[in-house]
CHARMM-style PDB file with segment names, atoms N, HN, CA, C and O in Angstrom:
ATOM      1  N   MET     1      98.711  96.964 102.814  1.00  0.00      PROA
ATOM      2  CA  MET     1      97.636  97.905 103.099  1.00  0.00      PROA
ATOM      3  C   MET     1      97.554  98.956 101.998  1.00  0.00      PROA
ATOM      4  O   MET     1      98.562  99.458 101.500  1.00  0.00      PROA
ATOM      5  N   LEU     2      96.344  99.258 101.651  1.00  0.00      PROA
ATOM      6  HN  LEU     2      95.526  98.850 102.056  1.00  0.00      PROA
ATOM      7  CA  LEU     2      96.114 100.325 100.693  1.00  0.00      PROA
ATOM      8  C   LEU     2      96.084 101.657 101.437  1.00  0.00      PROA
ATOM      9  O   LEU     2      96.245 101.695 102.657  1.00  0.00      PROA
ATOM     10  N   GLY     3      95.879 102.742 100.704  1.00  0.00      PROA
ATOM     11  HN  GLY     3      95.748 102.711  99.713  1.00  0.00      PROA
ATOM     12  CA  GLY     3      95.800 104.059 101.324  1.00  0.00      PROA
ATOM     13  C   GLY     3      94.656 104.142 102.326  1.00  0.00      PROA
ATOM     14  O   GLY     3      93.645 103.455 102.178  1.00  0.00      PROA
ATOM     15  N   PHE     4      94.812 104.962 103.321  1.00  0.00      PROA
ATOM     16  HN  PHE     4      95.633 105.520 103.441  1.00  0.00      PROA
ATOM     17  CA  PHE     4      93.814 105.200 104.361  1.00  0.00      PROA
ATOM     18  C   PHE     4      93.532 103.965 105.196  1.00  0.00      PROA
ATOM     19  O   PHE     4      92.464 103.868 105.799  1.00  0.00      PROA
ATOM     20  N   GLY     5      94.442 103.036 105.248  1.00  0.00      PROA
ATOM     21  HN  GLY     5      95.310 103.115 104.758  1.00  0.00      PROA
ATOM     22  CA  GLY     5      94.302 101.881 106.119  1.00  0.00      PROA
ATOM     23  C   GLY     5      93.294 100.848 105.650  1.00  0.00      PROA
ATOM     24  O   GLY     5      92.843 100.036 106.458  1.00  0.00      PROA
ATOM     25  N   ALA     6      92.923 100.844 104.380  1.00  0.00      PROA
ATOM     26  HN  ALA     6      93.289 101.503 103.723  1.00  0.00      PROA
ATOM     27  CA  ALA     6      91.967  99.859 103.866  1.00  0.00      PROA
ATOM     28  C   ALA     6      92.669  98.519 103.662  1.00  0.00      PROA
ATOM     29  O   ALA     6      93.815  98.485 103.213  1.00  0.00      PROA
ATOM     30  N   PRO     7      91.999  97.422 103.986  1.00  0.00      PROA
ATOM     31  CA  PRO     7      92.621  96.109 103.768  1.00  0.00      PROA
ATOM     32  C   PRO     7      92.836  95.823 102.284  1.00  0.00      PROA
ATOM     33  O   PRO     7      92.160  96.397 101.431  1.00  0.00      PROA
ATOM     34  N   ASP     8      93.758  94.953 101.990  1.00  0.00      PROA
ATOM     35  HN  ASP     8      94.307  94.487 102.683  1.00  0.00      PROA
ATOM     36  CA  ASP     8      94.064  94.601 100.595  1.00  0.00      PROA
ATOM     37  C   ASP     8      92.898  93.899  99.911  1.00  0.00      PROA
ATOM     38  O   ASP     8      92.822  93.905  98.682  1.00  0.00      PROA
ATOM     39  N   GLU     9      91.982  93.293 100.674  1.00  0.00      PROA
ATOM     40  HN  GLU     9      92.043  93.289 101.672  1.00  0.00      PROA
ATOM     41  CA  GLU     9      90.863  92.570 100.085  1.00  0.00      PROA
ATOM     42  C   GLU     9      89.822  93.501  99.454  1.00  0.00      PROA
ATOM     43  O   GLU     9      88.989  93.049  98.669  1.00  0.00      PROA
ATOM     44  N   PHE    10      89.861  94.788  99.788  1.00  0.00      PROA
ATOM     45  HN  PHE    10      90.537  95.155 100.427  1.00  0.00      PROA
ATOM     46  CA  PHE    10      88.904  95.741  99.233  1.00  0.00      PROA
ATOM     47  C   PHE    10      89.319  96.099  97.814  1.00  0.00      PROA
ATOM     48  O   PHE    10      90.216  96.917  97.612  1.00  0.00      PROA
ATOM     49  N   SER    11      88.677  95.497  96.850  1.00  0.00      PROA
ATOM     50  HN  SER    11      87.948  94.832  97.014  1.00  0.00      PROA
ATOM     51  CA  SER    11      88.977  95.819  95.458  1.00  0.00      PROA
ATOM     52  C   SER    11      88.118  97.005  95.016  1.00  0.00      PROA
ATOM     53  O   SER    11      87.157  97.380  95.687  1.00  0.00      PROA
ATOM     54  N   TYR    12      88.480  97.572  93.895  1.00  0.00      PROA
ATOM     55  HN  TYR    12      89.261  97.267  93.350  1.00  0.00      PROA
ATOM     56  CA  TYR    12      87.740  98.698  93.342  1.00  0.00      PROA
ATOM     57  C   TYR    12      86.301  98.288  93.041  1.00  0.00      PROA
ATOM     58  O   TYR    12      85.369  99.046  93.308  1.00  0.00      PROA
ATOM     59  N   GLY    13      86.120  97.092  92.486  1.00  0.00      PROA
ATOM     60  HN  GLY    13      86.877  96.477  92.269  1.00  0.00      PROA
ATOM     61  CA  GLY    13      84.776  96.601  92.160  1.00  0.00      PROA
ATOM     62  C   GLY    13      83.925  96.359  93.395  1.00  0.00      PROA
ATOM     63  O   GLY    13      82.723  96.625  93.381  1.00  0.00      PROA
ATOM     64  N   LEU    14      84.531  95.863  94.453  1.00  0.00      PROA
ATOM     65  HN  LEU    14      85.507  95.648  94.464  1.00  0.00      PROA
ATOM     66  CA  LEU    14      83.793  95.618  95.691  1.00  0.00      PROA
ATOM     67  C   LEU    14      83.296  96.927  96.294  1.00  0.00      PROA
ATOM     68  O   LEU    14      82.173  96.999  96.795  1.00  0.00      PROA
ATOM     69  N   VAL    15      84.126  97.950  96.245  1.00  0.00      PROA
ATOM     70  HN  VAL    15      85.038  97.891  95.838  1.00  0.00      PROA
ATOM     71  CA  VAL    15      83.721  99.251  96.781  1.00  0.00      PROA
ATOM     72  C   VAL    15      82.598  99.839  95.938  1.00  0.00      PROA
ATOM     73  O   VAL    15      81.661 100.420  96.486  1.00  0.00      PROA
ATOM     74  N   TRP    16      82.674  99.699  94.609  1.00  0.00      PROA
ATOM     75  HN  TRP    16      83.435  99.227  94.165  1.00  0.00      PROA
ATOM     76  CA  TRP    16      81.595 100.194  93.752  1.00  0.00      PROA
ATOM     77  C   TRP    16      80.301  99.447  94.035  1.00  0.00      PROA
ATOM     78  O   TRP    16      79.236 100.061  94.089  1.00  0.00      PROA
ATOM     79  N   LEU    17      80.375  98.139  94.217  1.00  0.00      PROA
ATOM     80  HN  LEU    17      81.240  97.640  94.173  1.00  0.00      PROA
ATOM     81  CA  LEU    17      79.181  97.358  94.542  1.00  0.00      PROA
ATOM     82  C   LEU    17      78.594  97.829  95.867  1.00  0.00      PROA
ATOM     83  O   LEU    17      77.375  97.920  96.008  1.00  0.00      PROA
ATOM     84  N   TRP    18      79.448  98.127  96.832  1.00  0.00      PROA
ATOM     85  HN  TRP    18      80.439  98.053  96.718  1.00  0.00      PROA
ATOM     86  CA  TRP    18      79.024  98.607  98.146  1.00  0.00      PROA
ATOM     87  C   TRP    18      78.250  99.928  98.020  1.00  0.00      PROA
ATOM     88  O   TRP    18      77.325 100.181  98.791  1.00  0.00      PROA
ATOM     89  N   MET    19      78.635 100.770  97.043  1.00  0.00      PROA
ATOM     90  HN  MET    19      79.387 100.564  96.417  1.00  0.00      PROA
ATOM     91  CA  MET    19      77.971 102.063  96.861  1.00  0.00      PROA
ATOM     92  C   MET    19      76.745 101.967  95.966  1.00  0.00      PROA
ATOM     93  O   MET    19      75.815 102.757  96.132  1.00  0.00      PROA
ATOM     94  N   VAL    20      76.706 101.027  95.021  1.00  0.00      PROA
ATOM     95  HN  VAL    20      77.462 100.386  94.886  1.00  0.00      PROA
ATOM     96  CA  VAL    20      75.611 100.938  94.062  1.00  0.00      PROA
ATOM     97  C   VAL    20      74.348 100.374  94.704  1.00  0.00      PROA
ATOM     98  O   VAL    20      73.247 100.808  94.365  1.00  0.00      PROA
ATOM     99  N   LEU    21      74.477  99.437  95.605  1.00  0.00      PROA
ATOM    100  HN  LEU    21      75.372  99.085  95.881  1.00  0.00      PROA
ATOM    101  CA  LEU    21      73.292  98.829  96.204  1.00  0.00      PROA
ATOM    102  C   LEU    21      72.416  99.853  96.935  1.00  0.00      PROA
ATOM    103  O   LEU    21      71.205  99.845  96.710  1.00  0.00      PROA
ATOM    104  N   PRO    22      72.941 100.729  97.790  1.00  0.00      PROA
ATOM    105  CA  PRO    22      72.084 101.759  98.384  1.00  0.00      PROA
ATOM    106  C   PRO    22      71.597 102.776  97.358  1.00  0.00      PROA
ATOM    107  O   PRO    22      70.524 103.355  97.528  1.00  0.00      PROA
ATOM    108  N   PHE    23      72.369 103.002  96.297  1.00  0.00      PROA
ATOM    109  HN  PHE    23      73.240 102.532  96.158  1.00  0.00      PROA
ATOM    110  CA  PHE    23      71.973 103.953  95.261  1.00  0.00      PROA
ATOM    111  C   PHE    23      70.672 103.526  94.598  1.00  0.00      PROA
ATOM    112  O   PHE    23      69.822 104.371  94.314  1.00  0.00      PROA
ATOM    113  N   ILE    24      70.499 102.233  94.347  1.00  0.00      PROA
ATOM    114  HN  ILE    24      71.189 101.547  94.578  1.00  0.00      PROA
ATOM    115  CA  ILE    24      69.269 101.727  93.721  1.00  0.00      PROA
ATOM    116  C   ILE    24      68.075 102.031  94.617  1.00  0.00      PROA
ATOM    117  O   ILE    24      67.028 102.455  94.129  1.00  0.00      PROA
ATOM    118  N   LYS    25      68.222 101.818  95.926  1.00  0.00      PROA
ATOM    119  HN  LYS    25      69.073 101.473  96.322  1.00  0.00      PROA
ATOM    120  CA  LYS    25      67.153 102.128  96.880  1.00  0.00      PROA
ATOM    121  C   LYS    25      66.841 103.621  96.856  1.00  0.00      PROA
ATOM    122  O   LYS    25      65.673 104.008  96.896  1.00  0.00      PROA
ATOM    123  N   ASP    26      67.860 104.452  96.792  1.00  0.00      PROA
ATOM    124  HN  ASP    26      68.809 104.137  96.760  1.00  0.00      PROA
ATOM    125  CA  ASP    26      67.660 105.900  96.779  1.00  0.00      PROA
ATOM    126  C   ASP    26      66.917 106.353  95.524  1.00  0.00      PROA
ATOM    127  O   ASP    26      66.080 107.252  95.600  1.00  0.00      PROA
ATOM    128  N   VAL    27      67.205 105.755  94.386  1.00  0.00      PROA
ATOM    129  HN  VAL    27      67.886 105.024  94.325  1.00  0.00      PROA
ATOM    130  CA  VAL    27      66.513 106.105  93.144  1.00  0.00      PROA
ATOM    131  C   VAL    27      65.036 105.739  93.253  1.00  0.00      PROA
ATOM    132  O   VAL    27      64.179 106.530  92.859  1.00  0.00      PROA
ATOM    133  N   ILE    28      64.726 104.563  93.776  1.00  0.00      PROA
ATOM    134  HN  ILE    28      65.422 103.920  94.096  1.00  0.00      PROA
ATOM    135  CA  ILE    28      63.337 104.130  93.919  1.00  0.00      PROA
ATOM    136  C   ILE    28      62.586 105.066  94.865  1.00  0.00      PROA
ATOM    137  O   ILE    28      61.461 105.467  94.566  1.00  0.00      PROA
ATOM    138  N   LEU    29      63.188 105.419  95.999  1.00  0.00      PROA
ATOM    139  HN  LEU    29      64.102 105.094  96.242  1.00  0.00      PROA
ATOM    140  CA  LEU    29      62.533 106.326  96.946  1.00  0.00      PROA
ATOM    141  C   LEU    29      62.358 107.725  96.355  1.00  0.00      PROA
ATOM    142  O   LEU    29      61.366 108.392  96.649  1.00  0.00      PROA
ATOM    143  N   THR    30      63.294 108.179  95.535  1.00  0.00      PROA
ATOM    144  HN  THR    30      64.100 107.638  95.296  1.00  0.00      PROA
ATOM    145  CA  THR    30      63.175 109.487  94.897  1.00  0.00      PROA
ATOM    146  C   THR    30      62.019 109.512  93.912  1.00  0.00      PROA
ATOM    147  O   THR    30      61.279 110.494  93.858  1.00  0.00      PROA
ATOM    148  N   VAL    31      61.850 108.452  93.133  1.00  0.00      PROA
ATOM    149  HN  VAL    31      62.451 107.654  93.178  1.00  0.00      PROA
ATOM    150  CA  VAL    31      60.733 108.380  92.186  1.00  0.00      PROA
ATOM    151  C   VAL    31      59.406 108.349  92.942  1.00  0.00      PROA
ATOM    152  O   VAL    31      58.452 109.015  92.540  1.00  0.00      PROA
ATOM    153  N   MET    32      59.337 107.588  94.025  1.00  0.00      PROA
ATOM    154  HN  MET    32      60.112 107.047  94.351  1.00  0.00      PROA
ATOM    155  CA  MET    32      58.102 107.542  94.817  1.00  0.00      PROA
ATOM    156  C   MET    32      57.784 108.915  95.411  1.00  0.00      PROA
ATOM    157  O   MET    32      56.625 109.328  95.419  1.00  0.00      PROA
ATOM    158  N   ALA    33      58.790 109.618  95.902  1.00  0.00      PROA
ATOM    159  HN  ALA    33      59.732 109.283  95.895  1.00  0.00      PROA
ATOM    160  CA  ALA    33      58.575 110.955  96.462  1.00  0.00      PROA
ATOM    161  C   ALA    33      58.115 111.932  95.384  1.00  0.00      PROA
ATOM    162  O   ALA    33      57.288 112.802  95.653  1.00  0.00      PROA
ATOM    163  N   ALA    34      58.638 111.799  94.173  1.00  0.00      PROA
ATOM    164  HN  ALA    34      59.311 111.092  93.954  1.00  0.00      PROA
ATOM    165  CA  ALA    34      58.223 112.677  93.078  1.00  0.00      PROA
ATOM    166  C   ALA    34      56.765 112.430  92.702  1.00  0.00      PROA
ATOM    167  O   ALA    34      56.034 113.377  92.414  1.00  0.00      PROA
ATOM    168  N   ILE    35      56.341 111.183  92.703  1.00  0.00      PROA
ATOM    169  HN  ILE    35      56.935 110.414  92.938  1.00  0.00      PROA
ATOM    170  CA  ILE    35      54.950 110.862  92.382  1.00  0.00      PROA
ATOM    171  C   ILE    35      54.018 111.439  93.448  1.00  0.00      PROA
ATOM    172  O   ILE    35      52.988 112.027  93.120  1.00  0.00      PROA
ATOM    173  N   ILE    36      54.374 111.273  94.706  1.00  0.00      PROA
ATOM    174  HN  ILE    36      55.211 110.795  94.972  1.00  0.00      PROA
ATOM    175  CA  ILE    36      53.550 111.814  95.789  1.00  0.00      PROA
ATOM    176  C   ILE    36      53.529 113.342  95.736  1.00  0.00      PROA
ATOM    177  O   ILE    36      52.476 113.951  95.929  1.00  0.00      PROA
ATOM    178  N   ALA    37      54.672 113.961  95.477  1.00  0.00      PROA
ATOM    179  HN  ALA    37      55.526 113.467  95.320  1.00  0.00      PROA
ATOM    180  CA  ALA    37      54.733 115.418  95.395  1.00  0.00      PROA
ATOM    181  C   ALA    37      53.905 115.940  94.230  1.00  0.00      PROA
ATOM    182  O   ALA    37      53.327 117.023  94.324  1.00  0.00      PROA
ATOM    183  N   HSD    38      53.837 115.200  93.151  1.00  0.00      PROA
ATOM    184  HN  HSD    38      54.306 114.320  93.075  1.00  0.00      PROA
ATOM    185  CA  HSD    38      53.031 115.607  91.999  1.00  0.00      PROA
ATOM    186  C   HSD    38      51.544 115.556  92.332  1.00  0.00      PROA
ATOM    187  O   HSD    38      50.786 116.406  91.864  1.00  0.00      PROA
ATOM    188  N   GLN    39      51.112 114.589  93.122  1.00  0.00      PROA
ATOM    189  HN  GLN    39      51.728 113.899  93.503  1.00  0.00      PROA
ATOM    190  CA  GLN    39      49.703 114.435  93.465  1.00  0.00      PROA
ATOM    191  C   GLN    39      49.287 115.283  94.659  1.00  0.00      PROA
ATOM    192  O   GLN    39      48.090 115.448  94.894  1.00  0.00      PROA
ATOM    193  N   LEU    40      50.218 115.819  95.409  1.00  0.00      PROA
ATOM    194  HN  LEU    40      51.191 115.685  95.218  1.00  0.00      PROA
ATOM    195  CA  LEU    40      49.916 116.558  96.630  1.00  0.00      PROA
ATOM    196  C   LEU    40      49.019 117.778  96.408  1.00  0.00      PROA
ATOM    197  O   LEU    40      48.094 117.967  97.197  1.00  0.00      PROA
ATOM    198  N   PRO    41      49.227 118.618  95.389  1.00  0.00      PROA
ATOM    199  CA  PRO    41      48.320 119.761  95.202  1.00  0.00      PROA
ATOM    200  C   PRO    41      46.867 119.331  94.957  1.00  0.00      PROA
ATOM    201  O   PRO    41      45.943 120.026  95.380  1.00  0.00      PROA
ATOM    202  N   GLN    42      46.660 118.221  94.295  1.00  0.00      PROA
ATOM    203  HN  GLN    42      47.410 117.656  93.951  1.00  0.00      PROA
ATOM    204  CA  GLN    42      45.299 117.727  94.061  1.00  0.00      PROA
ATOM    205  C   GLN    42      44.660 117.290  95.371  1.00  0.00      PROA
ATOM    206  O   GLN    42      43.462 117.488  95.571  1.00  0.00      PROA
ATOM    207  N   LEU    43      45.438 116.704  96.255  1.00  0.00      PROA
ATOM    208  HN  LEU    43      46.412 116.543  96.092  1.00  0.00      PROA
ATOM    209  CA  LEU    43      44.908 116.260  97.542  1.00  0.00      PROA
ATOM    210  C   LEU    43      44.582 117.444  98.449  1.00  0.00      PROA
ATOM    211  O   LEU    43      43.620 117.385  99.215  1.00  0.00      PROA
ATOM    212  N   VAL    44      45.355 118.499  98.375  1.00  0.00      PROA
ATOM    213  HN  VAL    44      46.136 118.547  97.753  1.00  0.00      PROA
ATOM    214  CA  VAL    44      45.147 119.656  99.241  1.00  0.00      PROA
ATOM    215  C   VAL    44      43.938 120.465  98.801  1.00  0.00      PROA
ATOM    216  O   VAL    44      43.276 121.069  99.645  1.00  0.00      PROA
ATOM    217  N   LYS    45      43.627 120.498  97.514  1.00  0.00      PROA
ATOM    218  HN  LYS    45      44.165 120.007  96.828  1.00  0.00      PROA
ATOM    219  CA  LYS    45      42.515 121.291  97.000  1.00  0.00      PROA
ATOM    220  C   LYS    45      41.154 120.701  97.353  1.00  0.00      PROA
ATOM    221  O   LYS    45      40.153 121.418  97.359  1.00  0.00      PROA
ATOM    222  N   ARG    46      41.107 119.403  97.647  1.00  0.00      PROA
ATOM    223  HN  ARG    46      41.921 118.821  97.642  1.00  0.00      PROA
ATOM    224  CA  ARG    46      39.830 118.768  97.952  1.00  0.00      PROA
ATOM    225  C   ARG    46      39.275 119.272  99.274  1.00  0.00      PROA
ATOM    226  O   ARG    46      40.036 119.533 100.206  1.00  0.00      PROA
ATOM    227  N   PRO    47      37.943 119.413  99.367  1.00  0.00      PROA
ATOM    228  CA  PRO    47      37.347 119.760 100.654  1.00  0.00      PROA
ATOM    229  C   PRO    47      37.589 118.660 101.673  1.00  0.00      PROA
ATOM    230  O   PRO    47      37.704 117.493 101.301  1.00  0.00      PROA
ATOM    231  N   LEU    48      37.668 119.001 102.919  1.00  0.00      PROA
ATOM    232  HN  LEU    48      37.575 119.950 103.222  1.00  0.00      PROA
ATOM    233  CA  LEU    48      37.968 118.044 103.978  1.00  0.00      PROA
ATOM    234  C   LEU    48      36.894 116.975 104.081  1.00  0.00      PROA
ATOM    235  O   LEU    48      37.211 115.819 104.364  1.00  0.00      PROA
ATOM    236  N   SER    49      35.631 117.324 103.859  1.00  0.00      PROA
ATOM    237  HN  SER    49      35.374 118.263 103.629  1.00  0.00      PROA
ATOM    238  CA  SER    49      34.548 116.351 104.009  1.00  0.00      PROA
ATOM    239  C   SER    49      34.613 115.260 102.925  1.00  0.00      PROA
ATOM    240  O   SER    49      34.190 114.131 103.173  1.00  0.00      PROA
ATOM    241  N   SER    50      35.133 115.575 101.737  1.00  0.00      PROA
ATOM    242  HN  SER    50      35.477 116.493 101.535  1.00  0.00      PROA
ATOM    243  CA  SER    50      35.189 114.564 100.675  1.00  0.00      PROA
ATOM    244  C   SER    50      36.314 113.571 100.886  1.00  0.00      PROA
ATOM    245  O   SER    50      36.296 112.491 100.295  1.00  0.00      PROA
ATOM    246  N   GLN    51      37.296 113.908 101.716  1.00  0.00      PROA
ATOM    247  HN  GLN    51      37.311 114.785 102.196  1.00  0.00      PROA
ATOM    248  CA  GLN    51      38.406 112.993 101.954  1.00  0.00      PROA
ATOM    249  C   GLN    51      38.004 111.834 102.857  1.00  0.00      PROA
ATOM    250  O   GLN    51      38.618 110.769 102.786  1.00  0.00      PROA
ATOM    251  N   PHE    52      37.008 112.005 103.691  1.00  0.00      PROA
ATOM    252  HN  PHE    52      36.510 112.870 103.749  1.00  0.00      PROA
ATOM    253  CA  PHE    52      36.622 110.978 104.638  1.00  0.00      PROA
ATOM    254  C   PHE    52      35.383 110.212 104.232  1.00  0.00      PROA
ATOM    255  O   PHE    52      34.955 109.328 104.974  1.00  0.00      PROA
ATOM    256  N   SER    53      34.794 110.505 103.108  1.00  0.00      PROA
ATOM    257  HN  SER    53      35.142 111.223 102.506  1.00  0.00      PROA
ATOM    258  CA  SER    53      33.595 109.771 102.694  1.00  0.00      PROA
ATOM    259  C   SER    53      33.904 108.752 101.630  1.00  0.00      PROA
ATOM    260  OT1 SER    53      33.005 108.047 101.171  1.00  0.00      PROA
TER     261      SER     53
END
């Protein structure tokens, strides 16, 4: 057994892979949020009637 009760099968590379896969998703969602946040002031300035036509 390794420290903290981890099984011997958990290698350093496996743990890094376990952390990198969600990280890629987080980077993509962060870029999408930045794009939306950049366009948000333009959307708010428009009159309400022009948004529905």
